[in-house]
PyMOL Python script that loads the backbone (N, CA, C, O; Angstrom):
from pymol import cmd

cmd.read_pdbstr("""\
ATOM      1  N   MET A   1      15.261  71.222  26.497  1.00  0.00           N
ATOM      2  CA  MET A   1      15.109  70.880  25.182  1.00  0.00           C
ATOM      3  C   MET A   1      14.564  69.507  24.705  1.00  0.00           C
ATOM      4  O   MET A   1      13.573  69.154  24.066  1.00  0.00           O
ATOM      5  N   CYS A   2      15.613  68.884  25.274  1.00  0.00           N
ATOM      6  CA  CYS A   2      15.580  67.396  25.014  1.00  0.00           C
ATOM      7  C   CYS A   2      14.028  66.729  25.880  1.00  0.00           C
ATOM      8  O   CYS A   2      13.214  66.013  25.296  1.00  0.00           O
ATOM      9  N   ILE A   3      13.939  67.026  26.884  1.00  0.00           N
ATOM     10  CA  ILE A   3      12.860  66.643  28.125  1.00  0.00           C
ATOM     11  C   ILE A   3      11.807  67.589  26.790  1.00  0.00           C
ATOM     12  O   ILE A   3      12.277  66.946  25.852  1.00  0.00           O
ATOM     13  N   ALA A   4      11.195  68.188  26.362  1.00  0.00           N
ATOM     14  CA  ALA A   4      10.790  68.719  25.569  1.00  0.00           C
ATOM     15  C   ALA A   4       9.916  67.812  24.367  1.00  0.00           C
ATOM     16  O   ALA A   4       8.717  67.782  24.090  1.00  0.00           O
ATOM     17  N   ILE A   5      10.994  67.167  23.856  1.00  0.00           N
ATOM     18  CA  ILE A   5      11.288  66.333  22.410  1.00  0.00           C
ATOM     19  C   ILE A   5      10.351  65.189  23.354  1.00  0.00           C
ATOM     20  O   ILE A   5       9.142  65.079  23.148  1.00  0.00           O
ATOM     21  N   GLY A   6      10.971  64.473  24.266  1.00  0.00           N
ATOM     22  CA  GLY A   6      10.695  63.163  24.956  1.00  0.00           C
ATOM     23  C   GLY A   6       8.931  63.234  25.058  1.00  0.00           C
ATOM     24  O   GLY A   6       8.189  62.270  24.875  1.00  0.00           O
ATOM     25  N   ILE A   7       8.444  64.821  25.444  1.00  0.00           N
ATOM     26  CA  ILE A   7       7.175  64.657  25.829  1.00  0.00           C
ATOM     27  C   ILE A   7       6.696  64.693  24.527  1.00  0.00           C
ATOM     28  O   ILE A   7       6.071  63.670  24.245  1.00  0.00           O
ATOM     29  N   ALA A   8       6.757  65.372  23.786  1.00  0.00           N
ATOM     30  CA  ALA A   8       5.976  65.375  22.344  1.00  0.00           C
ATOM     31  C   ALA A   8       6.057  64.110  21.617  1.00  0.00           C
ATOM     32  O   ALA A   8       5.026  63.674  21.104  1.00  0.00           O
ATOM     33  N   LYS A   9       7.139  63.477  21.512  1.00  0.00           N
ATOM     34  CA  LYS A   9       6.773  62.304  20.687  1.00  0.00           C
ATOM     35  C   LYS A   9       7.040  60.858  22.107  1.00  0.00           C
ATOM     36  O   LYS A   9       7.775  59.874  22.039  1.00  0.00           O
ATOM     37  N   GLN A  10       6.167  61.275  23.187  1.00  0.00           N
ATOM     38  CA  GLN A  10       5.542  60.357  24.401  1.00  0.00           C
ATOM     39  C   GLN A  10       6.492  59.181  24.197  1.00  0.00           C
ATOM     40  O   GLN A  10       6.166  58.095  23.718  1.00  0.00           O
ATOM     41  N   CYS A  11       7.847  59.570  24.667  1.00  0.00           N
ATOM     42  CA  CYS A  11       8.903  58.449  25.259  1.00  0.00           C
ATOM     43  C   CYS A  11       9.158  58.411  26.505  1.00  0.00           C
ATOM     44  O   CYS A  11      10.047  59.141  26.942  1.00  0.00           O
ATOM     45  N   ASP A  12       8.471  57.593  27.324  1.00  0.00           N
ATOM     46  CA  ASP A  12       9.027  57.278  28.594  1.00  0.00           C
ATOM     47  C   ASP A  12      10.023  57.447  28.952  1.00  0.00           C
ATOM     48  O   ASP A  12      10.318  58.402  29.670  1.00  0.00           O
ATOM     49  N   ASP A  13      11.089  56.292  28.429  1.00  0.00           N
ATOM     50  CA  ASP A  13      12.568  56.359  28.732  1.00  0.00           C
ATOM     51  C   ASP A  13      13.282  57.852  28.629  1.00  0.00           C
ATOM     52  O   ASP A  13      14.041  58.413  29.419  1.00  0.00           O
ATOM     53  N   CYS A  14      12.695  58.320  27.228  1.00  0.00           N
ATOM     54  CA  CYS A  14      13.563  59.837  27.010  1.00  0.00           C
ATOM     55  C   CYS A  14      13.327  60.413  28.188  1.00  0.00           C
ATOM     56  O   CYS A  14      14.313  60.671  28.878  1.00  0.00           O
ATOM     57  N   ILE A  15      12.030  60.740  28.682  1.00  0.00           N
ATOM     58  CA  ILE A  15      12.010  61.456  29.324  1.00  0.00           C
ATOM     59  C   ILE A  15      12.460  61.186  30.874  1.00  0.00           C
ATOM     60  O   ILE A  15      12.612  62.168  31.602  1.00  0.00           O
ATOM     61  N   GLY A  16      12.647  60.040  31.323  1.00  0.00           N
ATOM     62  CA  GLY A  16      13.215  59.545  32.651  1.00  0.00           C
ATOM     63  C   GLY A  16      14.823  59.808  32.187  1.00  0.00           C
ATOM     64  O   GLY A  16      15.434  60.291  33.141  1.00  0.00           O
ATOM     65  N   PHE A  17      15.471  59.673  31.287  1.00  0.00           N
ATOM     66  CA  PHE A  17      16.690  59.632  31.290  1.00  0.00           C
ATOM     67  C   PHE A  17      16.848  61.437  30.939  1.00  0.00           C
ATOM     68  O   PHE A  17      17.615  62.042  31.688  1.00  0.00           O
ATOM     69  N   HIS A  18      16.374  61.978  30.202  1.00  0.00           N
ATOM     70  CA  HIS A  18      16.954  63.853  30.150  1.00  0.00           C
ATOM     71  C   HIS A  18      16.355  64.743  31.751  1.00  0.00           C
ATOM     72  O   HIS A  18      16.703  65.832  32.207  1.00  0.00           O
ATOM     73  N   VAL A  19      15.412  63.790  32.237  1.00  0.00           N
ATOM     74  CA  VAL A  19      15.220  64.880  33.442  1.00  0.00           C
ATOM     75  C   VAL A  19      16.113  64.287  34.903  1.00  0.00           C
ATOM     76  O   VAL A  19      16.274  64.900  35.959  1.00  0.00           O
ATOM     77  N   LYS A  20      16.446  63.346  34.655  1.00  0.00           N
ATOM     78  CA  LYS A  20      17.827  62.707  35.127  1.00  0.00           C
ATOM     79  C   LYS A  20      18.932  63.665  35.141  1.00  0.00           C
ATOM     80  O   LYS A  20      19.539  64.085  36.126  1.00  0.00           O
ATOM     81  N   ALA A  21      19.104  63.945  33.928  1.00  0.00           N
ATOM     82  CA  ALA A  21      20.522  64.315  33.185  1.00  0.00           C
ATOM     83  C   ALA A  21      19.950  66.213  33.670  1.00  0.00           C
ATOM     84  O   ALA A  21      20.695  66.921  34.348  1.00  0.00           O
ATOM     85  N   ALA A  22      18.901  66.594  33.282  1.00  0.00           N
ATOM     86  CA  ALA A  22      18.515  67.592  33.360  1.00  0.00           C
ATOM     87  C   ALA A  22      18.408  67.952  35.645  1.00  0.00           C
ATOM     88  O   ALA A  22      18.317  69.097  36.088  1.00  0.00           O
ATOM     89  N   ILE A  23      18.436  67.240  36.167  1.00  0.00           N
ATOM     90  CA  ILE A  23      18.572  67.683  37.929  1.00  0.00           C
ATOM     91  C   ILE A  23      19.964  67.142  37.811  1.00  0.00           C
ATOM     92  O   ILE A  23      20.486  67.577  38.838  1.00  0.00           O
ATOM     93  N   ALA A  24      20.671  66.610  37.318  1.00  0.00           N
ATOM     94  CA  ALA A  24      22.009  66.900  37.622  1.00  0.00           C
ATOM     95  C   ALA A  24      22.930  68.085  37.754  1.00  0.00           C
ATOM     96  O   ALA A  24      23.584  68.610  38.654  1.00  0.00           O
ATOM     97  N   ALA A  25      22.653  68.324  36.206  1.00  0.00           N
ATOM     98  CA  ALA A  25      22.761  69.929  35.807  1.00  0.00           C
ATOM     99  C   ALA A  25      22.374  71.008  36.800  1.00  0.00           C
ATOM    100  O   ALA A  25      23.100  71.985  36.987  1.00  0.00           O
ATOM    101  N   GLY A  26      21.091  70.804  37.509  1.00  0.00           N
ATOM    102  CA  GLY A  26      20.708  71.563  38.630  1.00  0.00           C
ATOM    103  C   GLY A  26      19.765  72.388  38.346  1.00  0.00           C
ATOM    104  O   GLY A  26      19.612  73.540  38.751  1.00  0.00           O
ATOM    105  N   VAL A  27      19.031  71.676  37.527  1.00  0.00           N
ATOM    106  CA  VAL A  27      17.647  72.717  37.143  1.00  0.00           C
ATOM    107  C   VAL A  27      16.261  72.530  37.602  1.00  0.00           C
ATOM    108  O   VAL A  27      15.732  71.424  37.722  1.00  0.00           O
ATOM    109  N   THR A  28      15.784  73.481  37.813  1.00  0.00           N
ATOM    110  CA  THR A  28      15.040  73.702  38.850  1.00  0.00           C
ATOM    111  C   THR A  28      13.402  72.836  38.519  1.00  0.00           C
ATOM    112  O   THR A  28      13.158  72.348  37.415  1.00  0.00           O
ATOM    113  N   ARG A  29      12.182  72.768  39.974  1.00  0.00           N
ATOM    114  CA  ARG A  29      11.098  72.017  39.304  1.00  0.00           C
ATOM    115  C   ARG A  29      10.428  73.234  38.274  1.00  0.00           C
ATOM    116  O   ARG A  29       9.849  72.940  37.228  1.00  0.00           O
ATOM    117  N   GLU A  30      10.615  74.672  38.765  1.00  0.00           N
ATOM    118  CA  GLU A  30       9.914  75.635  37.756  1.00  0.00           C
ATOM    119  C   GLU A  30      10.435  75.614  36.619  1.00  0.00           C
ATOM    120  O   GLU A  30       9.784  75.876  35.608  1.00  0.00           O
ATOM    121  N   GLU A  31      11.621  75.315  36.604  1.00  0.00           N
ATOM    122  CA  GLU A  31      12.323  75.125  34.754  1.00  0.00           C
ATOM    123  C   GLU A  31      11.636  73.981  34.380  1.00  0.00           C
ATOM    124  O   GLU A  31      11.117  73.879  33.269  1.00  0.00           O
ATOM    125  N   ILE A  32      11.598  73.191  35.149  1.00  0.00           N
ATOM    126  CA  ILE A  32      10.826  71.640  34.155  1.00  0.00           C
ATOM    127  C   ILE A  32       9.785  72.134  33.771  1.00  0.00           C
ATOM    128  O   ILE A  32       9.518  72.230  32.573  1.00  0.00           O
ATOM    129  N   ALA A  33       8.976  72.555  34.753  1.00  0.00           N
ATOM    130  CA  ALA A  33       7.046  72.799  34.122  1.00  0.00           C
ATOM    131  C   ALA A  33       7.263  74.056  33.377  1.00  0.00           C
ATOM    132  O   ALA A  33       6.192  74.295  32.819  1.00  0.00           O
ATOM    133  N   GLU A  34       8.181  75.040  33.074  1.00  0.00           N
ATOM    134  CA  GLU A  34       8.112  75.934  31.797  1.00  0.00           C
ATOM    135  C   GLU A  34       8.468  75.028  30.578  1.00  0.00           C
ATOM    136  O   GLU A  34       7.998  75.331  29.482  1.00  0.00           O
ATOM    137  N   THR A  35       9.278  73.923  30.708  1.00  0.00           N
ATOM    138  CA  THR A  35       9.428  73.438  29.436  1.00  0.00           C
ATOM    139  C   THR A  35       8.291  72.559  28.832  1.00  0.00           C
ATOM    140  O   THR A  35       7.941  72.540  27.653  1.00  0.00           O
ATOM    141  N   ILE A  36       7.700  71.718  30.038  1.00  0.00           N
ATOM    142  CA  ILE A  36       6.611  70.850  30.037  1.00  0.00           C
ATOM    143  C   ILE A  36       5.463  72.007  29.230  1.00  0.00           C
ATOM    144  O   ILE A  36       5.123  71.844  28.058  1.00  0.00           O
ATOM    145  N   SER A  37       4.888  73.349  30.228  1.00  0.00           N
ATOM    146  CA  SER A  37       4.219  73.694  29.404  1.00  0.00           C
ATOM    147  C   SER A  37       4.114  74.470  27.788  1.00  0.00           C
ATOM    148  O   SER A  37       3.133  74.695  27.079  1.00  0.00           O
ATOM    149  N   VAL A  38       5.701  74.770  27.572  1.00  0.00           N
ATOM    150  CA  VAL A  38       6.078  74.461  25.645  1.00  0.00           C
ATOM    151  C   VAL A  38       5.804  73.505  25.135  1.00  0.00           C
ATOM    152  O   VAL A  38       5.225  73.658  24.060  1.00  0.00           O
ATOM    153  N   ALA A  39       6.023  72.224  25.544  1.00  0.00           N
ATOM    154  CA  ALA A  39       5.618  71.294  24.979  1.00  0.00           C
ATOM    155  C   ALA A  39       3.921  70.756  24.670  1.00  0.00           C
ATOM    156  O   ALA A  39       3.528  70.046  23.744  1.00  0.00           O
ATOM    157  N   MET A  40       3.079  71.404  25.853  1.00  0.00           N
ATOM    158  CA  MET A  40       1.591  71.388  26.039  1.00  0.00           C
ATOM    159  C   MET A  40       1.502  71.881  24.315  1.00  0.00           C
ATOM    160  O   MET A  40       1.255  71.366  23.224  1.00  0.00           O
ATOM    161  N   TYR A  41       1.878  73.225  24.891  1.00  0.00           N
ATOM    162  CA  TYR A  41       1.469  74.384  23.905  1.00  0.00           C
ATOM    163  C   TYR A  41       1.971  73.404  22.457  1.00  0.00           C
ATOM    164  O   TYR A  41       0.967  72.954  21.905  1.00  0.00           O
ATOM    165  N   MET A  42       2.825  73.138  21.997  1.00  0.00           N
ATOM    166  CA  MET A  42       2.943  72.614  20.608  1.00  0.00           C
ATOM    167  C   MET A  42       2.458  71.362  20.456  1.00  0.00           C
ATOM    168  O   MET A  42       2.243  71.004  19.298  1.00  0.00           O
ATOM    169  N   GLY A  43       2.162  70.373  21.612  1.00  0.00           N
ATOM    170  CA  GLY A  43       1.920  68.938  21.549  1.00  0.00           C
ATOM    171  C   GLY A  43       0.697  68.312  21.934  1.00  0.00           C
ATOM    172  O   GLY A  43       0.518  67.097  22.020  1.00  0.00           O
ATOM    173  N   GLY A  44      -0.434  69.540  22.244  1.00  0.00           N
ATOM    174  CA  GLY A  44      -1.589  69.506  22.477  1.00  0.00           C
ATOM    175  C   GLY A  44      -1.886  68.279  23.789  1.00  0.00           C
ATOM    176  O   GLY A  44      -1.049  68.112  24.676  1.00  0.00           O
ATOM    177  N   GLY A  45      -3.121  67.532  23.741  1.00  0.00           N
ATOM    178  CA  GLY A  45      -3.502  66.733  24.762  1.00  0.00           C
ATOM    179  C   GLY A  45      -2.260  65.706  25.462  1.00  0.00           C
ATOM    180  O   GLY A  45      -1.750  65.717  26.582  1.00  0.00           O
ATOM    181  N   PRO A  46      -2.026  64.781  24.193  1.00  0.00           N
ATOM    182  CA  PRO A  46      -1.254  63.705  24.489  1.00  0.00           C
ATOM    183  C   PRO A  46       0.307  64.542  25.462  1.00  0.00           C
ATOM    184  O   PRO A  46       0.923  63.832  26.256  1.00  0.00           O
ATOM    185  N   SER A  47       0.725  65.970  25.249  1.00  0.00           N
ATOM    186  CA  SER A  47       1.828  66.061  25.727  1.00  0.00           C
ATOM    187  C   SER A  47       1.527  66.285  27.066  1.00  0.00           C
ATOM    188  O   SER A  47       2.331  66.074  27.974  1.00  0.00           O
ATOM    189  N   PHE A  48       0.498  66.668  27.206  1.00  0.00           N
ATOM    190  CA  PHE A  48      -0.378  67.548  28.282  1.00  0.00           C
ATOM    191  C   PHE A  48      -0.267  65.855  29.615  1.00  0.00           C
ATOM    192  O   PHE A  48      -0.267  65.897  30.846  1.00  0.00           O
ATOM    193  N   MET A  49      -0.187  64.555  28.663  1.00  0.00           N
ATOM    194  CA  MET A  49      -0.318  63.738  29.899  1.00  0.00           C
ATOM    195  C   MET A  49       1.020  63.185  29.849  1.00  0.00           C
ATOM    196  O   MET A  49       1.159  62.616  30.932  1.00  0.00           O
ATOM    197  N   TYR A  50       2.264  63.026  29.048  1.00  0.00           N
ATOM    198  CA  TYR A  50       3.742  62.740  28.837  1.00  0.00           C
ATOM    199  C   TYR A  50       4.457  64.463  29.968  1.00  0.00           C
ATOM    200  O   TYR A  50       5.335  64.506  30.829  1.00  0.00           O
ATOM    201  N   GLY A  51       3.713  65.400  29.484  1.00  0.00           N
ATOM    202  CA  GLY A  51       4.471  66.262  30.784  1.00  0.00           C
ATOM    203  C   GLY A  51       3.937  66.058  32.157  1.00  0.00           C
ATOM    204  O   GLY A  51       4.853  66.238  32.961  1.00  0.00           O
ATOM    205  N   ALA A  52       2.793  65.746  32.758  1.00  0.00           N
ATOM    206  CA  ALA A  52       2.536  65.512  34.146  1.00  0.00           C
ATOM    207  C   ALA A  52       3.140  64.222  34.289  1.00  0.00           C
ATOM    208  O   ALA A  52       3.054  63.967  35.491  1.00  0.00           O
ATOM    209  N   ARG A  53       3.897  62.953  33.502  1.00  0.00           N
ATOM    210  CA  ARG A  53       4.687  61.794  33.682  1.00  0.00           C
ATOM    211  C   ARG A  53       6.262  62.716  33.807  1.00  0.00           C
ATOM    212  O   ARG A  53       7.053  62.147  34.560  1.00  0.00           O
ATOM    213  N   ALA A  54       6.696  63.782  33.299  1.00  0.00           N
ATOM    214  CA  ALA A  54       7.745  64.417  33.506  1.00  0.00           C
ATOM    215  C   ALA A  54       8.187  65.222  34.938  1.00  0.00           C
ATOM    216  O   ALA A  54       9.178  65.421  35.640  1.00  0.00           O
ATOM    217  N   LEU A  55       6.384  65.618  34.845  1.00  0.00           N
ATOM    218  CA  LEU A  55       6.888  66.428  36.301  1.00  0.00           C
ATOM    219  C   LEU A  55       7.001  65.761  37.655  1.00  0.00           C
ATOM    220  O   LEU A  55       7.559  66.158  38.678  1.00  0.00           O
ATOM    221  N   GLU A  56       6.036  64.156  37.295  1.00  0.00           N
ATOM    222  CA  GLU A  56       6.194  63.224  38.227  1.00  0.00           C
ATOM    223  C   GLU A  56       7.897  62.560  38.252  1.00  0.00           C
ATOM    224  O   GLU A  56       8.313  61.914  39.213  1.00  0.00           O
ATOM    225  N   ALA A  57       8.588  62.809  37.237  1.00  0.00           N
ATOM    226  CA  ALA A  57       9.524  62.109  37.235  1.00  0.00           C
ATOM    227  C   ALA A  57      10.500  62.938  38.041  1.00  0.00           C
ATOM    228  O   ALA A  57      11.249  62.365  38.832  1.00  0.00           O
ATOM    229  N   PHE A  58      10.535  64.089  37.910  1.00  0.00           N
ATOM    230  CA  PHE A  58      11.703  65.196  38.633  1.00  0.00           C
ATOM    231  C   PHE A  58      11.481  65.036  40.127  1.00  0.00           C
ATOM    232  O   PHE A  58      12.292  64.786  41.018  1.00  0.00           O
ATOM    233  N   ASP A  59      10.381  65.211  40.163  1.00  0.00           N
ATOM    234  CA  ASP A  59       9.422  64.896  41.853  1.00  0.00           C
ATOM    235  C   ASP A  59      10.090  63.590  42.667  1.00  0.00           C
ATOM    236  O   ASP A  59      10.547  63.820  43.787  1.00  0.00           O
ATOM    237  N   GLN A  60      10.146  62.479  42.235  1.00  0.00           N
ATOM    238  CA  GLN A  60      10.744  61.224  42.442  1.00  0.00           C
ATOM    239  C   GLN A  60      11.867  61.360  42.503  1.00  0.00           C
ATOM    240  O   GLN A  60      12.451  60.865  43.468  1.00  0.00           O
ATOM    241  N   MET A  61      12.663  62.138  41.424  1.00  0.00           N
ATOM    242  CA  MET A  61      14.217  62.048  41.084  1.00  0.00           C
ATOM    243  C   MET A  61      15.083  62.685  41.949  1.00  0.00           C
ATOM    244  O   MET A  61      16.241  62.413  42.266  1.00  0.00           O
ATOM    245  N   SER A  62      14.180  63.771  42.352  1.00  0.00           N
ATOM    246  CA  SER A  62      15.483  65.214  42.998  1.00  0.00           C
ATOM    247  C   SER A  62      14.703  65.131  44.017  1.00  0.00           C
ATOM    248  O   SER A  62      14.150  66.229  44.070  1.00  0.00           O
ATOM    249  N   VAL A  63      14.138  64.163  45.280  1.00  0.00           N
ATOM    250  CA  VAL A  63      14.467  63.823  46.580  1.00  0.00           C
ATOM    251  C   VAL A  63      15.599  63.444  47.267  1.00  0.00           C
ATOM    252  O   VAL A  63      15.539  63.205  48.473  1.00  0.00           O
TER     253      VAL A  63
END
""", "prot")
cmd.dss("prot")
cmd.show_as("cartoon", "prot")
cmd.util.cbc("prot")
cmd.orient("prot")
């Protein structure tokens, strides 16, 4: 949920921090994608752009 709020509030630092924490907790890429889709549903176009950043952060940090 913190990732979704970071996306909705358009906070890059929040997204990075919470994606990193989610990875440490064992989240999957599919779970991140679901979270992003909920944030996009609630936040519209701007959340789409920040959701893409969140998924990119997950891909970079989970290697």
